[in-house]
N, C-alpha and C positions, 0 to 999 in steps of 0.2 A: 698715544696722544701726539708724540713727536712725529710719528709716521704720517698721521692724518694731516698735520700741519705742513709737512714736506710735500705731500701729494697735492694739497690745496695750493701751495705756492707754485708748484710745477704746472698745475692747471692754469693758474693766472698768467704765468710766463708764456704758456702755449697759446692762450687766447690773445695775449698782447702781441705776440710775434706774428700771428695770422692777421690781426687787424691793422698792423702798422702800415702796410702798403696802401690802405684805404686813405689814410690821412696824408699821404704824400702825393696824391693825385690832384690835378688842377680841378677847379670848379667847372662843371659842365654848364652849358648854356640851357636853352629851353629843352624840354623833353622832346625826343623824337617819337615817331610813331611806334617804333619797336619798344621803346621804354614804356610808353603808355599802354601798349598791348600787354606787356608782361605785368604791368601794375594791375590791369583789369583781371588778368588771369590769377594773380596773387590774391586780389580781393575776393574773387569768386571762390577760390580754394579755401580761403579763411572762412568765408560764409558757409561753405559746404561742411567743413570740419566742425565749425561751431554749432550748426544746426543738427548735425548727426549726433555729436556727443551730448548736446542738450536734450535731444529726444530720447537718447539712450538713458541718460540719467533721470529724466522725468519718468520713464517707464519703470525703472528700478525703484524710484521713490514711491510710486503708486503701488507697485507690487508689495513693497515692504510695509506700507501703510495698511493695505488690505490684510496682509498676514498678521500685523499687530492687532488690528481690530478684531479679526477672527479669533485670535488667542485670548484677547481681553476686551470684551465688548464694553465694559464699564469705563475704559479709558478712551472711548471713541472721540469725545470732544477734544481732548488734548492731542490725540494723534492727528485728528483732522486739521487742527490749527497748525501744528508743526508741518503737516503735509502741504497745506496751502502756502504757508510762509516759504517753505523750501522751493516749491514750484515757482513762486514769484521771483525768488532770487535766481533760479536757474534760467527762467525766461528772460530776466533782465540782462543776463550775460549774453544770451543769444541776440538780444536787441542791440547791445553795445557792439557786437561783431557786425551786425547789419549796418549800424551807423558808420562805423569805420570803413566798411566796404563801400558804402555809398559815397563817402568822402573821397576814397581812392578813385571811384568810377567817374565822378563828375567834376572834380577839381583838376584843373590843368596846372600841375606844379611846374615851377620854373618859368612861367610866362609873366610878363609885366602887365 
């Protein structure tokens, strides 16, 4: 227990020491074209990762539901409800990533 607490404290110190120079910088003005370009790339990357893992998890959920229905056909309504509910939650996470990416794409941060 003591070792885990010490490792957690050292991790926090490491994170704080890496993040400290960020707070010492002056505030930048409006976004430059380079910063906007990297923001668009970051948004597209987040969308690609979110969509890829969302599709992967949906495929695994459907496969598990089919396997469960094949093993126990009498539990089909309960499995189908859990499957649809899980797919809705997975898809909502992908839609949230899309929304955040669209905000990054179309909002000009730092402009008046």
